[in-house]
C-alpha positions in Angstrom: 94.6 76.2 100.5 94.7 72.5 99.5 94.6 73.2 95.8 97.5 75.6 95.8 101.1 74.1 95.6 103.0 76.5 97.9 106.8 76.6 97.1 109.3 76.1 100.0 109.3 79.1 102.3 105.9 80.5 101.3 103.4 81.0 104.1 100.8 82.9 102.0 99.5 83.5 98.5 98.2 86.8 97.0 95.5 86.4 94.4 94.5 89.2 92.0 92.4 89.2 88.8 93.1 91.7 86.1 91.3 92.8 82.9 93.4 94.6 80.3 92.4 96.2 77.0 95.0 96.5 74.3 94.3 98.7 71.2 97.3 98.3 68.9 95.9 100.6 66.2 95.6 103.5 68.6 98.7 102.4 70.7 96.6 102.5 73.9 96.3 100.1 76.8 94.4 100.1 80.1 93.8 97.7 83.0 91.4 97.2 85.9 92.5 95.2 88.9 90.3 93.3 91.5 90.9 93.5 95.2 93.7 91.4 96.5 92.8 88.2 98.3 95.4 86.8 100.8 95.3 83.1 101.5 97.3 81.4 104.3 99.1 78.1 103.5 97.6 76.8 106.8 94.0 77.3 105.7 92.2 74.0 105.2 89.9 75.5 102.6 88.8 78.8 101.2 86.2 80.2 98.8 87.6 82.6 96.2 85.4 84.9 94.2 86.6 88.0 92.4 85.1 90.4 89.9 86.7 93.2 87.9 85.2 95.6 85.4 86.3 95.9 81.7 88.5 98.9 81.0 86.9 101.7 79.0 87.1 101.6 75.2 85.3 100.1 72.3 88.1 98.5 70.2 91.1 96.3 70.8 91.5 93.0 72.5 90.4 92.3 76.1 92.4 89.8 78.2 91.6 88.4 81.6 94.5 87.3 83.8 94.7 85.6 87.2 97.9 86.3 89.2 99.1 84.4 92.2 102.1 85.7 94.1 103.6 83.6 96.8 104.7 85.4 100.0 106.5 84.7 103.2 105.6 86.2 106.6 108.6 87.8 108.2 108.2 89.6 111.5 104.5 90.1 110.8 105.0 91.5 107.3 104.2 89.7 104.1 107.2 89.7 101.6 106.8 88.5 98.0 109.2 85.6 97.2 111.9 86.7 94.8 112.7 83.3 93.1 111.4 81.4 90.2 108.2 80.6 92.2 107.4 84.3 92.7 104.4 84.7 90.4 102.1 82.5 88.4 99.8 84.0 85.8 97.1 82.3 83.7 95.2 83.9 80.8 91.6 83.2 81.6 90.1 84.4 78.4 90.5 86.7 75.5 
């Protein structure tokens, strides 16, 4: 996890890819999420590969997003941080 800048208190990061379709003319939206990948801050390196399908529909705009949520392990349970470092999202393509 050398390329991730973990905020103070974070022991893990959750990575999810999403693909969303927005059709503003029909006032419809849909999304497909990838599986969640959990990365420990103590991991020296990791490979990340994720795929997600495109939501059904033939019109509208399609957006791909990568979400990283930082977590802290408390008594064996991962809890998402609730401060300004909670989530990072990047639009990968539209």
